[in-house]
Biopython code that builds the backbone (N, CA, C, O; Angstrom):
import numpy as np
from Bio.PDB.StructureBuilder import StructureBuilder

atoms = [
    (1, "MET", "N", (55.672, 44.883, 34.312)),
    (1, "MET", "CA", (56.070, 43.932, 33.693)),
    (1, "MET", "C", (56.187, 43.831, 32.308)),
    (1, "MET", "O", (57.061, 43.056, 31.920)),
    (2, "ASP", "N", (55.566, 44.385, 31.508)),
    (2, "ASP", "CA", (55.527, 44.416, 30.002)),
    (2, "ASP", "C", (56.895, 44.962, 29.466)),
    (2, "ASP", "O", (57.273, 44.599, 28.352)),
    (3, "ARG", "N", (57.659, 45.833, 30.228)),
    (3, "ARG", "CA", (58.981, 46.290, 30.087)),
    (3, "ARG", "C", (60.035, 45.334, 30.179)),
    (3, "ARG", "O", (61.110, 45.405, 29.583)),
    (4, "LEU", "N", (59.702, 44.524, 30.883)),
    (4, "LEU", "CA", (60.708, 43.370, 30.948)),
    (4, "LEU", "C", (60.395, 42.458, 30.093)),
    (4, "LEU", "O", (61.371, 41.906, 29.585)),
    (5, "TRP", "N", (59.288, 42.071, 29.720)),
    (5, "TRP", "CA", (59.186, 41.152, 28.141)),
    (5, "TRP", "C", (59.780, 41.497, 27.134)),
    (5, "TRP", "O", (60.306, 40.811, 26.258)),
    (6, "ARG", "N", (59.654, 43.192, 27.318)),
    (6, "ARG", "CA", (60.241, 43.676, 25.904)),
    (6, "ARG", "C", (61.661, 43.955, 25.832)),
    (6, "ARG", "O", (62.178, 44.307, 24.772)),
    (7, "TYR", "N", (62.487, 43.780, 27.187)),
    (7, "TYR", "CA", (63.976, 44.101, 27.535)),
    (7, "TYR", "C", (64.225, 42.515, 26.791)),
    (7, "TYR", "O", (64.699, 42.319, 25.672)),
    (8, "TYR", "N", (63.647, 41.253, 27.996)),
    (8, "TYR", "CA", (63.829, 39.768, 27.529)),
    (8, "TYR", "C", (63.977, 39.439, 26.049)),
    (8, "TYR", "O", (64.904, 38.714, 25.689)),
    (9, "ARG", "N", (62.749, 40.142, 24.819)),
    (9, "ARG", "CA", (62.599, 39.940, 24.068)),
    (9, "ARG", "C", (63.990, 40.384, 22.619)),
    (9, "ARG", "O", (64.575, 39.963, 21.621)),
    (10, "SER", "N", (63.802, 41.660, 23.668)),
    (10, "SER", "CA", (64.833, 42.201, 22.499)),
    (10, "SER", "C", (66.398, 41.529, 22.699)),
    (10, "SER", "O", (67.021, 40.962, 21.801)),
    (11, "TYR", "N", (66.801, 41.703, 23.888)),
    (11, "TYR", "CA", (67.810, 40.211, 24.418)),
    (11, "TYR", "C", (67.910, 39.177, 23.431)),
    (11, "TYR", "O", (69.025, 38.875, 23.003)),
    (12, "GLN", "N", (66.845, 38.579, 23.006)),
    (12, "GLN", "CA", (66.639, 37.467, 22.456)),
    (12, "GLN", "C", (66.828, 37.748, 21.388)),
    (12, "GLN", "O", (67.207, 36.819, 20.674)),
    (13, "SER", "N", (66.717, 38.730, 20.921)),
    (13, "SER", "CA", (66.700, 39.001, 19.430)),
    (13, "SER", "C", (68.053, 39.407, 18.873)),
    (13, "SER", "O", (68.509, 38.949, 17.825)),
    (14, "VAL", "N", (68.640, 40.265, 19.614)),
    (14, "VAL", "CA", (70.574, 40.545, 19.802)),
    (14, "VAL", "C", (71.439, 39.547, 19.562)),
    (14, "VAL", "O", (72.412, 39.397, 18.823)),
    (15, "ARG", "N", (70.764, 38.781, 20.496)),
    (15, "ARG", "CA", (71.370, 37.211, 20.443)),
    (15, "ARG", "C", (71.121, 36.474, 19.253)),
    (15, "ARG", "O", (72.055, 36.325, 18.464)),
    (16, "GLY", "N", (70.246, 36.096, 19.057)),
    (16, "GLY", "CA", (69.843, 35.535, 17.686)),
    (16, "GLY", "C", (70.533, 36.355, 16.635)),
    (16, "GLY", "O", (70.836, 35.656, 15.668)),
    (17, "ASP", "N", (70.896, 37.684, 16.511)),
    (17, "ASP", "CA", (71.374, 38.082, 15.281)),
    (17, "ASP", "C", (73.256, 38.000, 15.538)),
    (17, "ASP", "O", (74.215, 37.820, 14.787)),
    (18, "VAL", "N", (73.112, 38.197, 16.737)),
    (18, "VAL", "CA", (75.051, 37.960, 16.967)),
    (18, "VAL", "C", (75.413, 36.141, 16.374)),
    (18, "VAL", "O", (76.426, 35.816, 15.756)),
    (19, "GLY", "N", (74.313, 35.231, 16.771)),
    (19, "GLY", "CA", (74.584, 33.987, 16.598)),
    (19, "GLY", "C", (74.694, 34.239, 14.786)),
    (19, "GLY", "O", (75.749, 34.087, 14.170)),
    (20, "GLY", "N", (73.885, 34.489, 14.390)),
    (20, "GLY", "CA", (73.357, 34.894, 13.449)),
    (20, "GLY", "C", (74.734, 35.367, 11.982)),
    (20, "GLY", "O", (74.704, 35.319, 10.752)),
    (21, "LEU", "N", (75.721, 35.765, 12.958)),
    (21, "LEU", "CA", (76.885, 36.553, 11.828)),
    (21, "LEU", "C", (77.420, 35.287, 11.369)),
    (21, "LEU", "O", (76.904, 34.189, 11.580)),
    (22, "PRO", "N", (78.996, 35.616, 10.423)),
    (22, "PRO", "CA", (79.462, 34.874, 10.615)),
    (22, "PRO", "C", (80.451, 34.983, 11.621)),
    (22, "PRO", "O", (80.388, 35.843, 12.501)),
    (23, "ALA", "N", (81.663, 33.874, 11.502)),
    (23, "ALA", "CA", (82.830, 33.647, 12.766)),
    (23, "ALA", "C", (83.523, 34.819, 12.700)),
    (23, "ALA", "O", (83.647, 35.416, 13.770)),
    (24, "TRP", "N", (84.240, 35.542, 11.253)),
    (24, "TRP", "CA", (84.981, 36.446, 11.547)),
    (24, "TRP", "C", (84.386, 37.727, 12.164)),
    (24, "TRP", "O", (84.985, 38.493, 12.919)),
    (25, "ALA", "N", (82.661, 37.886, 11.572)),
    (25, "ALA", "CA", (82.490, 39.008, 12.458)),
    (25, "ALA", "C", (82.080, 39.120, 13.680)),
    (25, "ALA", "O", (81.858, 40.204, 14.218)),
    (26, "ARG", "N", (81.932, 37.907, 14.270)),
    (26, "ARG", "CA", (81.846, 37.677, 15.792)),
    (26, "ARG", "C", (83.234, 38.159, 16.569)),
    (26, "ARG", "O", (83.373, 38.801, 17.610)),
    (27, "THR", "N", (84.100, 37.654, 15.749)),
    (27, "THR", "CA", (85.227, 37.916, 16.415)),
    (27, "THR", "C", (85.768, 39.113, 16.406)),
    (27, "THR", "O", (86.603, 39.279, 17.295)),
    (28, "VAL", "N", (85.520, 40.270, 15.497)),
    (28, "VAL", "CA", (85.572, 41.424, 15.763)),
    (28, "VAL", "C", (84.750, 42.238, 16.664)),
    (28, "VAL", "O", (84.963, 43.265, 17.308)),
    (29, "LEU", "N", (83.830, 41.524, 16.522)),
    (29, "LEU", "CA", (83.122, 41.874, 17.461)),
    (29, "LEU", "C", (83.173, 41.611, 18.969)),
    (29, "LEU", "O", (82.474, 42.309, 19.704)),
    (30, "LEU", "N", (83.922, 40.691, 19.456)),
    (30, "LEU", "CA", (84.411, 40.174, 20.605)),
    (30, "LEU", "C", (85.820, 41.390, 20.988)),
    (30, "LEU", "O", (85.946, 42.004, 22.047)),
    (31, "ILE", "N", (86.570, 41.451, 20.001)),
    (31, "ILE", "CA", (87.434, 42.358, 20.210)),
    (31, "ILE", "C", (87.134, 43.926, 20.591)),
    (31, "ILE", "O", (87.658, 44.605, 21.474)),
    (32, "ALA", "N", (86.162, 44.266, 19.681)),
    (32, "ALA", "CA", (85.354, 45.688, 20.382)),
    (32, "ALA", "C", (84.863, 45.935, 21.878)),
    (32, "ALA", "O", (84.940, 47.061, 22.370)),
    (33, "ALA", "N", (84.321, 44.773, 22.635)),
    (33, "ALA", "CA", (84.145, 44.185, 23.577)),
    (33, "ALA", "C", (84.930, 43.885, 24.596)),
    (33, "ALA", "O", (84.489, 43.732, 25.735)),
    (34, "ALA", "N", (86.501, 43.743, 24.196)),
    (34, "ALA", "CA", (87.095, 43.230, 24.821)),
    (34, "ALA", "C", (87.950, 44.150, 25.885)),
    (34, "ALA", "O", (88.510, 43.627, 26.848)),
    (35, "PRO", "N", (88.011, 45.762, 25.592)),
    (35, "PRO", "CA", (88.481, 46.828, 26.557)),
    (35, "PRO", "C", (87.282, 46.980, 27.645)),
    (35, "PRO", "O", (87.485, 47.719, 28.609)),
    (36, "ALA", "N", (85.939, 46.249, 27.511)),
    (36, "ALA", "CA", (84.929, 46.575, 28.527)),
    (36, "ALA", "C", (84.920, 45.359, 29.482)),
    (36, "ALA", "O", (84.419, 45.334, 30.606)),
    (37, "LEU", "N", (85.447, 44.531, 28.954)),
    (37, "LEU", "CA", (85.250, 43.241, 29.417)),
    (37, "LEU", "C", (86.346, 43.574, 30.463)),
    (37, "LEU", "O", (86.035, 43.452, 31.647)),
    (38, "ALA", "N", (87.553, 43.970, 30.154)),
    (38, "ALA", "CA", (89.179, 43.747, 30.580)),
    (38, "ALA", "C", (88.935, 45.122, 32.098)),
    (38, "ALA", "O", (89.602, 45.202, 33.129)),
    (39, "ALA", "N", (88.007, 45.815, 31.746)),
    (39, "ALA", "CA", (87.581, 47.044, 32.744)),
    (39, "ALA", "C", (87.001, 46.487, 34.144)),
    (39, "ALA", "O", (87.351, 46.634, 35.315)),
    (40, "ILE", "N", (85.620, 45.552, 33.294)),
    (40, "ILE", "CA", (84.900, 44.762, 34.515)),
    (40, "ILE", "C", (86.090, 43.940, 35.430)),
    (40, "ILE", "O", (86.226, 44.067, 36.647)),
    (41, "LEU", "N", (86.881, 43.102, 34.582)),
    (41, "LEU", "CA", (87.629, 42.160, 35.750)),
    (41, "LEU", "C", (88.649, 42.954, 35.869)),
    (41, "LEU", "O", (89.560, 42.196, 36.200)),
    (42, "LEU", "N", (89.139, 44.196, 35.793)),
    (42, "LEU", "CA", (89.984, 45.371, 37.035)),
    (42, "LEU", "C", (89.464, 45.722, 37.838)),
    (42, "LEU", "O", (89.981, 45.866, 38.946)),
    (43, "SER", "N", (87.854, 46.072, 37.483)),
    (43, "SER", "CA", (87.202, 46.610, 38.793)),
    (43, "SER", "C", (86.951, 45.592, 39.903)),
    (43, "SER", "O", (87.033, 45.864, 41.101)),
    (44, "VAL", "N", (86.622, 44.340, 39.377)),
    (44, "VAL", "CA", (86.678, 43.128, 40.429)),
    (44, "VAL", "C", (87.887, 43.047, 40.930)),
    (44, "VAL", "O", (87.971, 43.008, 42.158)),
    (45, "LEU", "N", (88.950, 43.006, 40.236)),
    (45, "LEU", "CA", (90.156, 42.600, 40.933)),
    (45, "LEU", "C", (90.271, 43.545, 41.756)),
    (45, "LEU", "O", (90.387, 43.029, 42.868)),
    (46, "ALA", "N", (90.319, 45.164, 41.863)),
    (46, "ALA", "CA", (90.137, 46.318, 42.469)),
    (46, "ALA", "C", (89.730, 46.567, 43.696)),
    (46, "ALA", "O", (90.062, 47.378, 44.560)),
    (47, "PHE", "N", (88.540, 45.278, 43.576)),
    (47, "PHE", "CA", (87.427, 45.660, 44.474)),
    (47, "PHE", "C", (87.878, 44.437, 45.741)),
    (47, "PHE", "O", (87.424, 44.484, 46.884)),
    (48, "LEU", "N", (88.623, 43.628, 45.366)),
    (48, "LEU", "CA", (89.492, 42.236, 46.217)),
    (48, "LEU", "C", (90.660, 42.522, 46.903)),
    (48, "LEU", "O", (91.080, 41.972, 47.921)),
    (49, "VAL", "N", (91.266, 43.636, 46.117)),
    (49, "VAL", "CA", (92.458, 44.389, 46.782)),
    (49, "VAL", "C", (92.080, 44.874, 47.566)),
    (49, "VAL", "O", (92.415, 44.262, 48.580)),
    (50, "SER", "N", (91.341, 45.952, 47.861)),
    (50, "SER", "CA", (90.888, 47.057, 48.814)),
    (50, "SER", "C", (90.091, 46.196, 49.709)),
    (50, "SER", "O", (89.928, 46.715, 50.813)),
    (51, "LEU", "N", (89.639, 45.231, 49.590)),
    (51, "LEU", "CA", (88.726, 44.445, 50.696)),
    (51, "LEU", "C", (90.181, 43.566, 51.732)),
    (51, "LEU", "O", (90.142, 43.396, 52.951)),
    (52, "LEU", "N", (91.246, 43.172, 50.875)),
    (52, "LEU", "CA", (92.462, 42.511, 51.855)),
    (52, "LEU", "C", (92.874, 43.895, 52.444)),
    (52, "LEU", "O", (92.453, 43.921, 53.600)),
    (53, "ALA", "N", (93.333, 44.721, 52.227)),
    (53, "ALA", "CA", (93.792, 45.807, 52.631)),
    (53, "ALA", "C", (93.159, 46.443, 53.810)),
    (53, "ALA", "O", (93.660, 46.855, 54.856)),
    (54, "LEU", "N", (91.865, 46.420, 53.363)),
    (54, "LEU", "CA", (90.786, 46.417, 54.747)),
    (54, "LEU", "C", (91.111, 45.772, 55.999)),
    (54, "LEU", "O", (91.313, 46.366, 57.058)),
    (55, "LEU", "N", (91.157, 44.300, 55.785)),
    (55, "LEU", "CA", (91.398, 43.523, 56.447)),
    (55, "LEU", "C", (92.813, 43.345, 56.753)),
    (55, "LEU", "O", (93.232, 42.408, 57.433)),
    (56, "LEU", "N", (93.335, 43.997, 56.389)),
    (56, "LEU", "CA", (95.222, 43.664, 56.868)),
    (56, "LEU", "C", (95.373, 44.609, 57.597)),
    (56, "LEU", "O", (96.266, 44.468, 58.433)),
    (57, "LEU", "N", (94.626, 45.891, 57.604)),
    (57, "LEU", "CA", (94.282, 47.047, 58.667)),
    (57, "LEU", "C", (94.037, 46.946, 59.901)),
    (57, "LEU", "O", (94.562, 47.398, 60.918)),
    (58, "THR", "N", (92.916, 46.102, 59.620)),
    (58, "THR", "CA", (91.767, 46.345, 60.951)),
    (58, "THR", "C", (91.889, 45.605, 61.895)),
    (58, "THR", "O", (91.886, 45.977, 63.068)),
    (59, "VAL", "N", (92.079, 43.852, 61.300)),
    (59, "VAL", "CA", (92.579, 42.917, 62.183)),
    (59, "VAL", "C", (93.554, 42.931, 63.287)),
    (59, "VAL", "O", (93.293, 42.502, 64.411)),
    (60, "PRO", "N", (95.090, 43.618, 62.806)),
    (60, "PRO", "CA", (95.584, 43.345, 63.942)),
    (60, "PRO", "C", (95.309, 45.045, 64.999)),
    (60, "PRO", "O", (95.763, 45.419, 66.080)),
    (61, "LEU", "N", (94.440, 45.622, 64.079)),
    (61, "LEU", "CA", (93.860, 46.632, 65.246)),
    (61, "LEU", "C", (93.584, 46.117, 65.945)),
    (61, "LEU", "O", (94.293, 45.982, 66.942)),
    (62, "TYR", "N", (92.127, 45.405, 65.794)),
    (62, "TYR", "CA", (91.158, 44.711, 66.548)),
    (62, "TYR", "C", (92.013, 43.847, 67.436)),
    (62, "TYR", "O", (91.827, 44.088, 68.628)),
    (63, "ARG", "N", (92.639, 43.183, 67.259)),
    (63, "ARG", "CA", (93.427, 42.397, 68.394)),
    (63, "ARG", "C", (94.304, 42.854, 69.051)),
    (63, "ARG", "O", (94.572, 42.202, 70.060)),
    (64, "LEU", "N", (95.019, 43.968, 68.832)),
    (64, "LEU", "CA", (95.476, 45.220, 70.166)),
    (64, "LEU", "C", (94.466, 45.829, 70.648)),
    (64, "LEU", "O", (94.696, 46.126, 71.821)),
    (65, "LEU", "N", (93.549, 46.129, 70.338)),
    (65, "LEU", "CA", (92.288, 46.771, 70.956)),
    (65, "LEU", "C", (91.628, 45.581, 72.071)),
    (65, "LEU", "O", (91.382, 45.832, 73.251)),
    (66, "ARG", "N", (91.445, 44.456, 71.510)),
    (66, "ARG", "CA", (90.961, 43.256, 72.421)),
    (66, "ARG", "C", (91.872, 42.905, 73.615)),
    (66, "ARG", "O", (91.382, 42.827, 74.741)),
    (67, "VAL", "N", (93.171, 42.693, 73.402)),
    (67, "VAL", "CA", (94.049, 42.756, 74.614)),
    (67, "VAL", "C", (94.089, 43.985, 75.562)),
    (67, "VAL", "O", (93.921, 43.877, 76.776)),
    (68, "VAL", "N", (94.296, 45.032, 74.996)),
    (68, "VAL", "CA", (94.292, 46.438, 75.891)),
    (68, "VAL", "C", (93.056, 46.578, 77.018)),
    (68, "VAL", "O", (92.998, 46.987, 78.177)),
    (69, "THR", "N", (92.062, 45.999, 76.023)),
    (69, "THR", "CA", (90.589, 45.960, 76.723)),
    (69, "THR", "C", (90.211, 45.155, 77.555)),
    (69, "THR", "O", (89.210, 45.310, 78.255)),
    (70, "GLY", "N", (90.881, 44.299, 77.580)),
    (70, "GLY", "CA", (91.022, 43.168, 78.129)),
    (70, "GLY", "C", (89.788, 41.985, 77.856)),
    (70, "GLY", "O", (89.372, 41.038, 78.522)),
    (71, "GLY", "N", (89.527, 42.416, 76.857)),
    (71, "GLY", "CA", (88.233, 41.390, 76.568)),
    (71, "GLY", "C", (88.703, 39.952, 76.503)),
    (71, "GLY", "O", (89.833, 39.518, 76.281)),
    (72, "GLU", "N", (87.498, 39.273, 76.766)),
    (72, "GLU", "CA", (87.840, 37.659, 76.621)),
    (72, "GLU", "C", (87.083, 37.071, 75.520)),
    (72, "GLU", "O", (85.916, 37.393, 75.299)),
    (73, "GLN", "N", (87.783, 36.143, 74.767)),
    (73, "GLN", "CA", (87.289, 35.419, 73.793)),
    (73, "GLN", "C", (86.435, 34.753, 73.956)),
    (73, "GLN", "O", (86.714, 33.816, 74.704)),
    (74, "ALA", "N", (85.091, 34.773, 73.474)),
    (74, "ALA", "CA", (84.096, 33.346, 74.153)),
    (74, "ALA", "C", (84.390, 32.247, 73.163)),
    (74, "ALA", "O", (84.219, 32.450, 71.960)),
    (75, "THR", "N", (84.887, 30.928, 73.686)),
    (75, "THR", "CA", (84.999, 29.758, 72.859)),
    (75, "THR", "C", (83.696, 28.996, 73.224)),
    (75, "THR", "O", (82.755, 29.421, 73.894)),
    (76, "ALA", "N", (83.839, 27.810, 72.655)),
    (76, "ALA", "CA", (82.662, 27.123, 72.272)),
    (76, "ALA", "C", (82.562, 26.296, 73.311)),
    (76, "ALA", "O", (81.431, 25.826, 73.433)),
    (77, "SER", "N", (83.375, 25.936, 74.135)),
    (77, "SER", "CA", (83.321, 25.557, 75.556)),
    (77, "SER", "C", (82.823, 25.997, 76.744)),
    (77, "SER", "O", (82.400, 25.330, 77.688)),
    (78, "ALA", "N", (82.935, 27.553, 76.579)),
    (78, "ALA", "CA", (82.865, 28.324, 77.427)),
    (78, "ALA", "C", (81.329, 28.407, 77.193)),
    (78, "ALA", "O", (80.640, 28.241, 78.199)),
    (79, "VAL", "N", (80.649, 28.654, 75.936)),
    (79, "VAL", "CA", (79.133, 28.558, 75.646)),
    (79, "VAL", "C", (78.461, 27.569, 76.113)),
    (79, "VAL", "O", (77.482, 27.681, 76.850)),
    (80, "VAL", "N", (79.176, 26.035, 75.521)),
    (80, "VAL", "CA", (78.409, 24.705, 76.203)),
    (80, "VAL", "C", (78.238, 25.060, 77.849)),
    (80, "VAL", "O", (77.174, 25.216, 78.449)),
    (81, "GLU", "N", (79.777, 25.149, 78.462)),
    (81, "GLU", "CA", (79.545, 25.614, 79.863)),
    (81, "GLU", "C", (78.279, 26.470, 80.383)),
    (81, "GLU", "O", (77.420, 26.103, 81.184)),
    (82, "SER", "N", (78.361, 27.367, 79.899)),
    (82, "SER", "CA", (77.127, 28.630, 80.336)),
    (82, "SER", "C", (75.637, 27.894, 79.882)),
    (82, "SER", "O", (74.707, 28.490, 80.425)),
    (83, "VAL", "N", (75.276, 26.985, 79.199)),
    (83, "VAL", "CA", (74.130, 26.563, 78.981)),
    (83, "VAL", "C", (74.053, 25.790, 79.865)),
    (83, "VAL", "O", (73.459, 26.198, 80.863)),
    (84, "GLU", "N", (74.574, 24.442, 79.894)),
    (84, "GLU", "CA", (74.557, 23.883, 81.051)),
    (84, "GLU", "C", (74.403, 24.221, 82.768)),
    (84, "GLU", "O", (73.761, 23.477, 83.509)),
    (85, "ALA", "N", (75.098, 25.457, 83.241)),
    (85, "ALA", "CA", (75.150, 26.061, 84.223)),
    (85, "ALA", "C", (73.885, 26.488, 84.355)),
    (85, "ALA", "O", (73.526, 26.500, 85.532)),
    (86, "SER", "N", (72.661, 27.024, 83.188)),
    (86, "SER", "CA", (71.695, 27.767, 83.319)),
    (86, "SER", "C", (70.671, 26.691, 84.182)),
    (86, "SER", "O", (71.013, 25.549, 84.490)),
    (87, "ASP", "N", (69.499, 27.233, 84.467)),
    (87, "ASP", "CA", (68.746, 26.393, 85.380)),
    (87, "ASP", "C", (67.377, 26.077, 84.138)),
    (87, "ASP", "O", (66.746, 26.886, 83.458)),
    (88, "GLY", "N", (67.286, 24.635, 84.213)),
    (88, "GLY", "CA", (66.215, 24.271, 83.272)),
    (88, "GLY", "C", (66.736, 24.451, 81.922)),
    (88, "GLY", "O", (67.874, 24.576, 81.469)),
    (89, "PRO", "N", (65.575, 24.426, 81.417)),
    (89, "PRO", "CA", (66.145, 23.903, 79.246)),
    (89, "PRO", "C", (66.361, 25.624, 79.470)),
    (89, "PRO", "O", (66.254, 26.491, 80.338)),
    (90, "VAL", "N", (66.771, 25.426, 77.920)),
    (90, "VAL", "CA", (67.207, 26.746, 77.234)),
    (90, "VAL", "C", (65.846, 27.576, 77.169)),
    (90, "VAL", "O", (65.533, 28.605, 77.768)),
    (91, "PHE", "N", (65.225, 26.897, 76.365)),
    (91, "PHE", "CA", (63.863, 27.559, 75.909)),
    (91, "PHE", "C", (62.892, 27.870, 76.978)),
    (91, "PHE", "O", (61.775, 28.242, 76.621)),
    (92, "ASP", "N", (63.222, 27.746, 78.554)),
    (92, "ASP", "CA", (61.969, 27.926, 79.195)),
    (92, "ASP", "C", (61.139, 29.247, 79.284)),
    (92, "ASP", "O", (59.927, 29.217, 79.499)),
    (93, "GLY", "N", (61.917, 30.540, 79.090)),
    (93, "GLY", "CA", (61.463, 31.682, 78.997)),
    (93, "GLY", "C", (60.609, 32.017, 77.793)),
    (93, "GLY", "O", (59.958, 33.060, 77.843)),
    (94, "LEU", "N", (60.524, 31.092, 76.491)),
    (94, "LEU", "CA", (59.724, 31.116, 75.591)),
    (94, "LEU", "C", (58.629, 30.753, 75.417)),
    (94, "LEU", "O", (58.531, 29.572, 75.750)),
    (95, "GLY", "N", (57.222, 31.385, 74.861)),
    (95, "GLY", "CA", (56.420, 30.957, 74.834)),
    (95, "GLY", "C", (54.909, 31.664, 75.393)),
    (95, "GLY", "O", (54.893, 32.832, 75.782)),
    (96, "SER", "N", (53.901, 30.971, 75.382)),
    (96, "SER", "CA", (52.706, 32.019, 76.405)),
    (96, "SER", "C", (53.156, 31.680, 77.696)),
    (96, "SER", "O", (53.853, 30.787, 78.178)),
    (97, "PRO", "N", (52.474, 32.782, 78.156)),
    (97, "PRO", "CA", (52.998, 33.098, 79.686)),
    (97, "PRO", "C", (52.066, 31.826, 80.389)),
    (97, "PRO", "O", (52.701, 31.116, 81.169)),
    (98, "GLY", "N", (50.571, 31.469, 80.172)),
    (98, "GLY", "CA", (50.376, 30.769, 80.559)),
    (98, "GLY", "C", (50.127, 29.158, 80.077)),
    (98, "GLY", "O", (49.067, 28.541, 79.980)),
    (99, "ARG", "N", (51.458, 28.741, 79.824)),
    (99, "ARG", "CA", (51.569, 27.696, 79.463)),
    (99, "ARG", "C", (51.886, 26.558, 80.549)),
    (99, "ARG", "O", (52.457, 26.914, 81.580)),
    (100, "LYS", "N", (51.479, 24.944, 80.338)),
    (100, "LYS", "CA", (51.516, 24.066, 81.376)),
    (100, "LYS", "C", (52.394, 22.970, 80.534)),
    (100, "LYS", "O", (52.415, 22.585, 79.365)),
    (101, "ARG", "N", (52.903, 22.754, 81.394)),
    (101, "ARG", "CA", (54.205, 21.369, 80.543)),
    (101, "ARG", "C", (52.494, 20.064, 80.888)),
    (101, "ARG", "O", (51.576, 19.965, 81.702)),
    (102, "VAL", "N", (52.948, 19.428, 79.766)),
    (102, "VAL", "CA", (51.876, 18.006, 80.134)),
    (102, "VAL", "C", (53.095, 17.217, 79.834)),
    (102, "VAL", "O", (54.094, 17.432, 79.147)),
    (103, "ASP", "N", (52.631, 16.100, 80.674)),
    (103, "ASP", "CA", (53.128, 14.195, 80.349)),
    (103, "ASP", "C", (52.469, 13.418, 79.833)),
    (103, "ASP", "O", (51.876, 12.899, 80.778)),
    (104, "ALA", "N", (52.046, 12.816, 78.694)),
    (104, "ALA", "CA", (51.382, 11.835, 78.075)),
    (104, "ALA", "C", (52.089, 10.876, 77.524)),
    (104, "ALA", "O", (53.054, 10.976, 76.766)),
    (105, "THR", "N", (51.257, 9.388, 78.185)),
    (105, "THR", "CA", (51.701, 8.494, 77.734)),
    (105, "THR", "C", (50.575, 7.558, 76.693)),
    (105, "THR", "O", (49.426, 7.245, 77.007)),
    (106, "VAL", "N", (51.297, 7.225, 75.360)),
    (106, "VAL", "CA", (50.281, 6.360, 74.559)),
    (106, "VAL", "C", (50.180, 5.078, 75.176)),
    (106, "VAL", "O", (51.184, 4.587, 75.692)),
    (107, "VAL", "N", (49.141, 4.506, 75.184)),
    (107, "VAL", "CA", (48.754, 3.003, 75.280)),
    (107, "VAL", "C", (48.031, 2.783, 74.246)),
    (107, "VAL", "O", (47.179, 3.663, 74.124)),
    (108, "SER", "N", (48.002, 2.177, 73.629)),
    (108, "SER", "CA", (47.732, 0.920, 72.745)),
    (108, "SER", "C", (46.310, -0.034, 73.369)),
    (108, "SER", "O", (46.395, -0.575, 74.472)),
    (109, "PRO", "N", (45.294, -0.124, 72.690)),
    (109, "PRO", "CA", (44.306, -1.381, 73.386)),
    (109, "PRO", "C", (45.096, -2.853, 73.215)),
    (109, "PRO", "O", (45.874, -3.141, 72.306)),
    (110, "ALA", "N", (44.718, -3.635, 74.242)),
    (110, "ALA", "CA", (45.648, -4.803, 74.333)),
    (110, "ALA", "C", (45.263, -5.718, 73.041)),
    (110, "ALA", "O", (45.721, -6.843, 72.841)),
    (111, "GLY", "N", (44.475, -5.135, 72.322)),
    (111, "GLY", "CA", (43.685, -6.447, 71.081)),
    (111, "GLY", "C", (44.808, -5.728, 70.061)),
    (111, "GLY", "O", (45.634, -6.364, 69.407)),
    (112, "GLU", "N", (44.708, -4.717, 70.063)),
    (112, "GLU", "CA", (45.750, -3.900, 68.962)),
    (112, "GLU", "C", (46.917, -4.614, 68.414)),
    (112, "GLU", "O", (47.220, -5.029, 67.295)),
    (113, "SER", "N", (47.504, -4.618, 69.655)),
    (113, "SER", "CA", (49.157, -4.683, 70.150)),
    (113, "SER", "C", (48.959, -6.078, 69.372)),
    (113, "SER", "O", (49.500, -6.001, 68.269)),
    (114, "GLU", "N", (48.269, -7.508, 69.628)),
    (114, "GLU", "CA", (48.512, -8.597, 69.531)),
    (114, "GLU", "C", (48.127, -8.760, 67.996)),
    (114, "GLU", "O", (48.667, -9.592, 67.267)),
    (115, "GLN", "N", (47.320, -8.040, 67.661)),
    (115, "GLN", "CA", (46.749, -8.081, 66.159)),
    (115, "GLN", "C", (48.141, -7.537, 65.302)),
    (115, "GLN", "O", (48.320, -8.093, 64.218)),
    (116, "GLN", "N", (48.864, -6.777, 65.602)),
    (116, "GLN", "CA", (49.859, -6.248, 65.047)),
    (116, "GLN", "C", (51.213, -7.039, 65.100)),
    (116, "GLN", "O", (52.078, -6.958, 64.227)),
    (117, "THR", "N", (51.291, -7.791, 66.194)),
    (117, "THR", "CA", (52.172, -8.534, 66.006)),
    (117, "THR", "C", (51.971, -10.033, 64.993)),
    (117, "THR", "O", (52.940, -10.388, 64.324)),
    (118, "GLU", "N", (50.977, -10.659, 64.955)),
    (118, "GLU", "CA", (50.301, -11.570, 64.001)),
    (118, "GLU", "C", (50.376, -11.171, 62.821)),
    (118, "GLU", "O", (50.635, -11.921, 61.879)),
    (119, "GLN", "N", (50.145, -9.864, 62.714)),
    (119, "GLN", "CA", (50.662, -9.496, 61.344)),
    (119, "GLN", "C", (52.113, -9.492, 60.720)),
    (119, "GLN", "O", (52.563, -9.679, 59.589)),
    (120, "SER", "N", (52.526, -9.261, 61.686)),
    (120, "SER", "CA", (54.140, -8.778, 61.131)),
    (120, "SER", "C", (55.022, -10.346, 61.234)),
    (120, "SER", "O", (56.093, -10.493, 60.647)),
    (121, "GLU", "N", (54.397, -11.430, 62.050)),
    (121, "GLU", "CA", (54.917, -12.567, 61.808)),
    (121, "GLU", "C", (54.186, -13.348, 60.574)),
    (121, "GLU", "O", (53.020, -13.469, 60.200)),
    (122, "PRO", "N", (55.723, -13.913, 60.039)),
    (122, "PRO", "CA", (55.104, -14.834, 58.548)),
    (122, "PRO", "C", (54.637, -15.731, 58.999)),
    (122, "PRO", "O", (54.113, -16.581, 58.281)),
]
sb = StructureBuilder()
sb.init_structure("model")
sb.init_model(0)
sb.init_chain("A")
sb.init_seg("    ")
for serial, (resi, resn, name, xyz) in enumerate(atoms, 1):
    if name == "N":
        sb.init_residue(resn, " ", resi, " ")
    sb.init_atom(name, np.array(xyz, "f"), 0.0, 1.0, " ", f" {name:<3s}", serial, name[0])
structure = sb.get_structure()
């Protein structure tokens, strides 16, 4: 953790030193750093192009293999139909093995409901 704080303080001191430079010196520093910034930008662009090339090559092959193998695409309506066709709620199998279903009805005392209606009326 001490190394982290040391690096942070070092960053802050360099930031303060660069901020204290005159405008022409900051411009020279930016010109010196421009090739590295361009290299970073080009590497990100190259990654995006390679990702696009990967997708352009694999997606048509994937679709062709789906057609050849007769794979059926699952649609949202098919999923809903399969859930509706299942016996009981979807989560019946989950939970503890000794679990029991309990139905409960909350009944408030008669005096309590009359008090609430009297308080709510102006």
